[in-house]
Structure formats: C-alpha cells, structure tokens
C-alpha positions in Angstrom: 0.1 -0.2 -0.1 1.6 3.3 -0.7 3.0 5.0 2.5 1.5 8.3 2.2 -2.2 7.0 2.1 -1.3 5.7 5.9 -0.2 9.2 6.5 -2.9 11.4 5.0 -5.3 11.2 8.1 -2.8 12.2 10.3 -2.0 15.6 8.4 -5.7 16.3 8.3 -6.3 15.7 12.2 -3.1 17.9 12.7 -5.2 20.5 10.7 -8.2 20.1 12.7 -6.2 20.3 16.1 -4.8 23.6 15.0 -8.2 24.9 13.9 -9.6 24.2 17.0 -6.6 25.7 19.0 -6.6 28.8 16.7 -10.2 29.2 17.1 -10.9 28.4 21.0 -12.9 25.5 20.4 -12.7 22.4 22.4 -14.8 19.9 20.6 -12.3 20.5 17.4 -9.0 20.1 19.6 -10.2 17.1 21.5 -11.6 15.3 18.5 -8.0 16.4 16.8 -5.7 15.0 19.4 -8.3 12.0 20.3 -8.1 11.2 16.5 -4.4 11.6 16.2 -3.9 9.2 18.9 -6.4 6.5 17.9 -5.3 6.6 14.2 -1.6 6.6 15.2 -2.0 3.5 17.1 -3.9 1.5 14.6 -2.2 2.4 11.5 0.8 1.0 13.6 -0.8 -2.1 14.7 -2.4 -2.8 11.4 0.7 -1.9 9.4 2.9 -4.0 11.3 0.3 -7.2 11.5 0.3 -7.0 7.6 4.0 -7.1 7.2 4.3 -9.9 9.8 1.6 -11.9 7.6 3.5 -11.1 4.6 6.7 -12.3 6.6 8.7 -9.2 5.8 11.6 -10.1 8.6 13.3 -6.5 7.9 11.9 -3.0 7.3 12.6 -1.5 4.5 13.6 2.5 4.3 10.2 3.6 3.6 8.7 1.5 6.5 11.3 2.7 9.0 10.3 6.3 7.6 6.3 5.6 8.0 6.5 3.8 11.6 9.0 6.6 12.7 6.5 9.1 11.9 3.6 7.4 13.4 5.4 6.7 16.6 6.7 10.2 17.2 2.8 11.7 16.3 1.6 9.1 18.9 4.3 10.3 21.7 3.8 13.6 21.1 0.1 13.3 20.7 -0.1 11.4 24.1 2.1 14.3 25.7 -0.2 17.0 24.7 -3.1 14.6 25.9 -1.0 14.4 29.2 -0.6 17.7 29.5 -4.2 18.6 28.8 -5.6 16.2 31.8 -3.2 17.8 34.1 -3.6 21.7 33.2 -7.6 21.5 32.9 
C-alpha cells in the first residue's frame, strides 16, 4: 500500500487540531487529539500486522520512516493529552 495514504489522515487531524487551537474550539481540539492518538495506534498495529503476515523480516527504509513518523505523532499526541488532563 502507498505510504502516503497511511499518513494522510494524520495531516488532516493535525490541521483540525490547529484549527481548534486557533479558534479556541474545545470540541475540534479534543476530536483532533483523540483522532491522532487513535489513528496512529491503529495504523501502526495494522501495518505491522500486515508486514508480519507477509513474512517481512526486515523493514525497508520507507517502512522505517513511516513507523518513525507514526510513533512520533503518537508520543507527542499522548504527551499533549496528558498536559491537557493535568492542567485543565
């Protein structure tokens, strides 16, 4: 599958999160942050499961970049979520 198709929803959810932050709309912000965390986790899980069933032992450079990007988004999103919970 094309790697950019897997990463496109994260860009859309990031834009939604930024719009929610800019306009102080809590519903858009919450939906964007929850969507980023949920989608990143599911994309990592499904892509990893697909590669495991295909018997891919080593990851290609494109897969490493994809997994690195999705893991970075997931960690940052969880950090932002924890920040919102602690300070609000």
